C-alpha positions in Angstrom: 10.3 7.9 -14.8 6.7 8.7 -15.6 4.7 11.7 -14.2 3.3 10.4 -10.9 -0.4 10.2 -10.2 -1.8 11.8 -7.1 -3.7 8.6 -6.3 -0.4 7.0 -5.4 -0.9 8.6 -2.0 -4.3 8.0 -0.4 -3.6 8.9 3.3 -1.3 11.2 5.3 -0.7 10.0 8.8 0.7 12.5 11.3 1.7 11.0 14.7 2.3 12.7 18.0 3.1 11.8 21.6 3.5 13.8 24.8 6.8 15.3 23.7 6.0 16.2 20.1 5.7 19.8 19.0 2.4 19.8 17.1 1.5 22.9 15.2 4.0 22.8 12.4 3.7 19.0 11.8 -0.1 19.2 11.7 -0.1 22.1 9.3 2.4 20.4 7.0 0.4 17.1 7.0 -2.9 18.9 6.3 -1.4 20.9 3.4 0.1 17.6 2.0 -3.2 15.8 2.3 -5.1 18.7 0.6 -2.6 18.9 -2.2 -2.7 15.1 -2.8 -6.4 14.8 -2.3 -5.7 12.3 0.5 -7.3 11.6 3.9 -5.6 13.1 7.0 -5.2 10.8 9.9 -4.1 12.0 13.3 -2.5 9.6 15.8 -1.8 10.4 19.4 0.4 7.8 21.1 0.5 7.4 24.9 4.0 6.2 25.5 4.0 2.9 27.4 7.5 3.5 28.7 6.5 6.8 30.2 3.5 5.2 31.9 5.6 2.4 33.3 8.2 4.8 34.6 5.6 7.0 36.3 4.3 3.9 38.1 7.7 3.4 39.9 7.6 4.4 43.6 10.7 6.6 43.5 9.8 8.7 40.4 9.2 12.4 41.0 8.4 15.3 38.8 10.7 18.4 38.7 8.7 21.4 37.5 10.6 23.4 35.0 9.2 26.8 36.0 10.0 26.5 39.7 12.4 23.6 40.2 10.0 22.2 42.8 10.1 18.4 43.2 6.6 16.9 43.3 5.1 13.4 43.5 3.6 12.1 40.2 1.3 9.2 39.5 -0.2 7.3 36.6 -3.7 8.8 36.9 -2.5 12.4 36.8 -0.2 11.6 33.8 -3.1 9.9 32.0 -5.3 13.0 32.6 -2.6 15.3 31.2 -2.3 13.0 28.1 -6.0 13.0 27.6 -6.1 16.8 27.7 -3.3 17.0 25.1 -5.1 14.5 22.9 -8.3 16.5 23.2 -6.6 19.7 22.2 -5.0 17.9 19.2 -8.3 16.5 18.1 -10.0 19.9 18.2 -7.0 21.5 16.4 -7.1 18.8 13.7 -10.8 19.2 13.2 -10.4 22.9 12.7 -7.4 22.4 10.3 -9.2 19.8 8.3 -12.4 21.8 8.0 -10.3 24.8 6.8 -8.5 22.6 4.3 -11.7 20.8 3.2 -10.2 17.4 3.7 -11.6 14.2 5.3 -9.9 13.3 8.6 -9.8 10.9 11.5 -8.1 10.9 14.9 -7.1 7.9 17.1 -5.6 7.6 20.6 -3.5 4.5 21.3 -0.7 3.2 23.5 2.8 2.1 22.5 5.8 3.7 21.0 5.2 6.5 18.5 7.3 5.1 15.6 5.9 1.6 16.0 2.3 2.6 16.2 2.6 5.1 13.4 3.9 2.4 11.0 1.8 -0.6 12.2 -1.2 0.1 10.0 0.6 2.1 7.3 0.2 0.9 3.7 2.3 1.6 0.6 -0.1 4.4 -0.3 0.4 6.2 3.0 2.8 9.1 4.0 3.7 9.0 7.7 4.9 12.3 9.2 6.8 12.4 12.5 7.6 15.7 14.0 10.9 16.5 15.7 11.3 15.6 19.4 12.2 19.1 20.4 10.5 22.4 19.6 12.0 24.3 16.7 11.3 27.9 15.6 8.4 28.3 13.1 9.7 28.2 9.5 9.5 31.4 7.6 9.3 31.0 3.8 12.4 33.2 3.2 14.4 31.1 5.7 13.1 27.6 5.0 15.9 25.0 4.6 15.6 22.5 1.8 13.4 19.4 1.7 16.0 16.6 1.7 14.9 13.5 -0.1 16.9 10.2 -0.1 17.0 8.1 -3.2 18.4 4.5 -3.5 17.7 1.5 -5.6 14.7 0.4 -3.5 12.7 3.6 -3.4 9.3 4.1 -4.9 10.5 7.1 -6.9 7.1 8.3 -8.1 5.6 8.6 -4.6 8.8 10.2 -3.3 8.7 12.7 -6.1 5.0 13.5 -5.5 5.3 14.0 -1.8 8.6 15.9 -2.0 7.2 18.3 -4.6 4.1 19.0 -2.5 6.1 19.5 0.7 8.5 21.9 -1.1 5.6 23.9 -2.4 4.0 24.2 1.0 7.3 25.1 2.8 8.4 27.4 -0.1 11.6 25.4 0.0 14.1 24.1 -2.5 14.8 20.3 -2.8 18.1 18.5 -2.2 18.3 15.0 -3.6 20.7 12.7 -1.8 22.0 9.5 -3.3 23.2 6.3 -1.7 26.9 5.7 -1.9 26.3 2.4 -3.7 23.9 3.9 -6.2 23.4 2.1 -9.5 23.3 3.8 -12.9 19.5 3.2 -12.9 18.9 4.8 -9.5 21.2 7.8 -10.5 19.2 8.2 -13.7 15.9 8.1 -11.7 17.2 10.8 -9.4 18.3 13.0 -12.3 14.8 12.6 -13.9 13.2 13.5 -10.6 15.2 16.7 -10.4 14.1 17.5 -14.0 10.5 17.0 -13.0 10.8 19.3 -10.0 12.6 22.0 -12.0 9.9 21.8 -14.6 7.3 22.4 -11.8 9.2 25.5 -10.8 10.9 23.9 -7.7 14.6 24.7 -7.3 16.4 21.3 -7.0 19.9 20.0 -6.9 21.6 16.6 -6.4 24.1 16.5 -3.6 27.5 15.6 -4.9 28.6 13.8 -1.8 26.6 10.5 -1.5 25.7 8.9 1.9 26.3 5.3 3.0 24.6 5.1 6.4 21.7 6.6 8.3 24.2 8.5 10.5 25.7 10.2 7.4 22.3 11.0 6.1 21.4 12.6 9.4 24.6 14.6 9.3 23.8 15.7 5.8 20.3 16.7 6.8 21.7 18.8 9.7 24.4 20.4 7.6 21.7 21.4 5.0 19.6 22.9 7.8 16.7 20.9 6.3 13.1 21.8 6.9 12.0 18.2 6.1 13.6 14.8 5.5 11.8 12.4 3.1 12.7 8.8 2.8 11.2 5.5 1.8 10.6 3.5 5.0 11.7 0.3 3.1 15.0 1.8 2.2 18.0 -0.4 3.0 19.5 2.5 4.9 16.8 2.0 7.6 17.4 -1.7 8.1 18.1 -2.6 11.7 17.8 1.1 12.6 15.7 2.5 15.5 13.4 5.2 14.1 13.1 6.6 17.6 16.8 7.4 17.5 16.4 8.9 14.1 13.7 11.4 15.2 15.6 12.1 18.4 18.5 13.2 16.2 16.5 15.4 13.8 15.6 19.1 14.3 13.1 18.8 11.4 10.1 16.6 10.6 10.5 13.2 9.0 8.3 12.0 6.2 8.2 8.2 5.6 6.7 6.7 2.5 
């Protein structure tokens, strides 16, 4: 494989909804955009399923700090969502100014995975944070960036994004191969590892290959990964709900 050009990625999209931890995903996306000289786009998605549920007459809110059951309605939820979106916009503006990158921020309705990928192009990286809060990553304790290779992947873009993420997170890289890998895809993976090592990034190929998204998620968990990187066109993701994928992860997901 040839040395990838940075213009193979032109935009980094980071998506949030009401349940997404924000700081770590935003910082990672901004650093990636700065390293790749790409635009940073923030997307805040107001979950339509949440808004529908709140509109039901029997729905109540149980406050976590007191256990008190309170009525809840759509206008109050929309106000809360608007406040969170405004905080995110201001945080993104500050982060982008500090990183000296161009940026944009959009608020929309739908499902986070669907909206994040609707306008994505083949030169975008889409970052989705985990559904639950995780402790901030310390460089000396960062798990690996796990990257999945199969015969359909755009290896140059995967390599470019993975190397940048590993540098930002001060993490090593674990390359995972599909169980039905071909000789060509295996050779590409070995070349990728050679490129990463040449760039000073500790990298290995996992001996045990994976054959399904569930086995990839188990591998990512067992590795205590700080990030999972995968081509969104990979066969492993066919007929798979990305919502269930991010629900299962305790790290961010980067889709190319």
